[in-house]
Residue, then its C-alpha position, 0 to 999 in steps of 0.5 A: m892335895d888336901l890329904v895324902v895317906i901313907g900306907l893304903g892298908y886296913v887303916g889307910l884305905p878306909l881313912a882315905r875313903e871317908a875323907s874322899r866322901t866329904g869332898l877332900k882331894v885325897a891321894g894315897l902313897d904306897r910302896d907296894p905296886r900291886v896295891v897301887a895298880g889294883l886301886k887304880a883298876g878299881l879293886s880293893h884288897v881290904d875287907d872294909v872297902s868294896p870295889a864299888e867304893v874304890e870306884d867312887m873314890l877314883a871318881a871323886g879324884f882319889s889318886p893312889s901312887r908310888e911316887e913320893s912327889i904326890l906329897d908336894g903341897a899336901r895340907t895334911v899327911v897321915i902315916c898309916v904304915p905297919t908297926p910289927l914286932s922285931a925279932d927280939g919282941g920289941p917294936d919295929l919302927t922301920a916303916v914309920q921312920k922311912a915314912a917320916q923321912t919321905v915326908s921330911r923331904h917334902l914338908e912345907p910350913g903349915t902342914l899337919v902331919v899325923l901318925e896313926s900307926t900303933t906304937y909305944p908312948g913317946t914315939t911321935e915326939e922322940v922318933v918322928a919329930p926329929i926326923l921331920e925336923e931334918s927338913g929345917l922346920k920345927a915341929g909345933e912351930d913351923f908345922h903341926l904334929a899329932f898322934s891319932p890312934e887307929r880304931i879300925d875294927p875289920g868287918n864291924p857292920v856298925y862302927g867305922v871311921a865316921n862314927t867311931p870317936k877319934i882321939v887326937g893328941g898334939m905336940t902343942p895345943a895348936c897341933a891338937g886343934a889342927a888335928a881335931g879340925f881335920y878329923g872333924k870334917f869326916v868323924e862325928h866325935v873327936v876327943q882331944a888328949k892331953g898330948t901325944r903320949e896320952a893318945e899313944m897310951a890310950k891305944l895301948l890301954e884299949n888293946t891291953y885291956r882286951h888282951v888281959n881279959i881274953a887271957l883270963v877266960n882262956e885260962m878259965a877254959v882250961f880248968c873249967h874243962e877239968l872241973g866239968i863246968d860249962l864256961w860258956d854258960a857261966i859267961g852267959c849268966a854273968a853277962t846278964k848283969p847290967f853293970g860291972f861286967q863285960a863278956f869275953y870269950p875263950g878261943p884257940g888263941v889271939g890274932g889280928h893286927c892289934i891284940p897279939i902285938d900292941p900290948n908288947y909295945l907297952s911291955y917294951k916301954v915299961r921294961s925300959l924303965g927297969y920294971p916287968f909288966r907282969f899282966v901283959e907278959l902273963a897274958q901273952e904266955i896264956n894266949d900263946r899256949m892256947p893253940r897247943y891246948v886246942v891240939e891236946r884237946a883234939q887228940a883227947l877227943l880222938n883217943r876217946e873214940g879209939r882213934a890216933m891223931k896219926n892219919a886221922k882226917v881233921l877238918l879245920l873250919g875257918v883260918t882267918y883271925k876273925a869271923d866273916i873277914a878274909d884277914q889272916r894276920e896272926s891267925p891262931a889257925r896256923p900254929v894249931a895246924r902246924r902242930l896237928r900236921k906234925m902229929g901226922a893228921e891229914l888236914t883239910f880246911h874250909d873257909p868261905y873267905v880263903e881260897e888257898w892256904d898253906i902252912d910253912g909253904v906246904p899247901v893245905p887242901r881246901a874242902r869245897v863242899l862244907y856238908t860233905a867235908l863235915a861228914e867225911a872228917d874224923l874230927v872237925v875243929v872250929l877255929t873261926g866262928h864264921a856265920e856260915y858255921d851255924a850250929d844246926t849245920l855243924t851238929r847235923h853233919a859232923r861225926l865228931l866236933f871240937d868247937t873252940r868258938g862257941r858256935t854250938r853252945t846252944a846245941d842240945d845236951s844229947l849231942a854231948e857225945r860228939v860235940e865238945l866246946l872249948 
């Protein structure tokens, strides 16, 4: 194989698709039998890869497998496995270590191994390299080793694998050159970092930047409400400045595979040096408390109308972490719903991308017809800004609406009595 991708999730599968398009002979290794069976049948479990694209991959020779023997003779191996947080809040590198052990058993001289899984600076050299060297081969001498941070933005219609600049950092200049040459076959622009640690840090810097700025506007949302200031309008005004400002928007919390998790890797590494990383820790605290704040605001809205939260019919719009995709990872809808249910609310949800949804194993009924559900609810809470939730539909049918995503920020002021923004 020209390429074997380990981990066929939201990072690995789009990478395999792009490499396959260029004529490379590509295989994928995944331990989940449902993933492998689905791909072999032409199905896709990833938002950014359609079933038709999977069919094209298979026609081009793509081989999804659960057998590690697929690694035999591979010219390049890219590791795209999950790196969640451990129970104590540190990085859980179990999947990375197992993947590296698997590669080590099949490693041959001249192979390029790339880690794409997000982690703390030093992982490639301190964790992955020693495991791979159990093969008897030396990293940087007998085989190439590099780190290249994934930059997948699920649901982004403009930027994908091919046209998003690709950072590579190698253990040696030759390793970096090998990685740059590989990615250059299907990525328009490759950026070489000074080393693996710089490439690892670049990924954490990107996501920490977003994490901190989201926390900033989330905290502003709290006091702007108290001061009677329309923060959405203020952000819109500030965004007209053509330099020195980038707009971030408040919401019910942060979700997805990056923002709630990745900055903690950096915080973990900094703490190992004996320092607190106060920006990240404060941002985490602010963003983590937003679901509670959303529920408090929802309760205040009902109280204003003379209704208690107990037995109130509350419709949640959108339970995915991001608009117009099906991905629910770390979605703030879950802690919001958990609190509402604890207060006695009768919950229903609507999401065009999710058929079934539960909280702690207890199913939440799904509203089938949006217009009817809006009209029947005592309170509607917009948690994900899907395109289907346009301002006209929401304001025309909902009796009382709490919009945490700004879908109705252009609504007429005459609706202020029944429509409230975060």
